[in-house]
C-alpha positions, 0 to 999 in steps of 0.5 A: 499500500502507498500510505500519506508521505507528508505525516508529521508526528503529532506528539512530538509536536504538541509537546514540543509546543507545551514546552514553549508555553511553559517556559515562557509562562515562567519567564514572565513570571520570574521577570514580574518577580524579580522586578517587584521586589527590586521595586521593593527592596530595602536600600539599606539591604538590597538584594543579591542580584547574582541570583536573579542574574545566573537564573536569567541566563539559565532561562535564557539557555532552555528557551534558545534550547527548545528553538534548537530543538524546533529548527532539528525536527523541523529538518527532520521532518522535511529530510523525512518527506522528501526520502518518502516522496522519493521512495513512492516515485519508485512504484511501478519501475523495475528496482535492483535490491541487494538480497537473495528472495526473488518470488517466481512470476511469468516462469521466471526467478531472477538473481543477478550475482557479482562475483570478484574471480572466477569460480569454476565450481559453483554450487547454487541452491534454491530454496522455498518459502518453506525452506525446502530444496527445490533445485541444486546446480553445479556451475563454473562462473566467470568474474564479473555480473551477471544473472542467474534465471530459474524457470521453476523446474525442480530438480525432481522434474517438477514444474513450479509456475509461482511461490518465493525462493531463496538462493545461495551461491558458494563460488569456489575456484580450481583449486576449492578456494572460496570467491566471495560473491554478492546477489541481487534480486530485480522486480517491480514496485507496486507499492511504498509502505512509509508508516516507519522511520524508513521507507519500505519497497513493496514487490508483491508481499516482499518488504524491502528497505529503501536504503538496499535498493542500489538501481532503478530501472525504467518501467519494462517495455517487455524484456527483462533489463540488461544487468550489465546496462548502466541503470539509474541509480536511487540518487541519479533517480531522485535528482 
């Protein structure tokens, strides 16, 4: 779902307003007492004004702190609204995000991987949402970025048409040494949840933090995005 992107924190705003009113009332009361006592002091035994001065400084310091807090709150709210608006602008676009879980849609589940070096002996394992292994394969991966597309056929030959699946890539070179590999998933954004402190991109019922988005693509024209293309980054998209 897409929630409002301009909500404000009424509780914090109310608390801050009450604090300002309280300090203002106390400050006025203090000044009235000070003036009254100064008017009625005994000339032969003048009141010690040092204490009044110290209290005045304290009241001024608190007042300045409240104004600073108000300014910071406004800045944070503006930043949050900008982030929410950026997230909402991704609806209908294809995004690439870090992660190993994606959905099997239209007969394909797609993962993008980046491997640091050639990995001639690589085992991939695909599990369903319940953690059951449905497919395994041994591959030879070249260094760089590419994608793995699974058509939903299990190791036993069963054809799956939908579901959520997670891939594990155990990449090894010719000597059996582990080669670091990262995986990403792609999908079309169909909603945004901005109810929390960080917006979440919704792909089906997958919830992906906005901070994990690494690329944004224009709406698909019917073909899968080229992983070797130069997609827009979230920062470029926001600009």
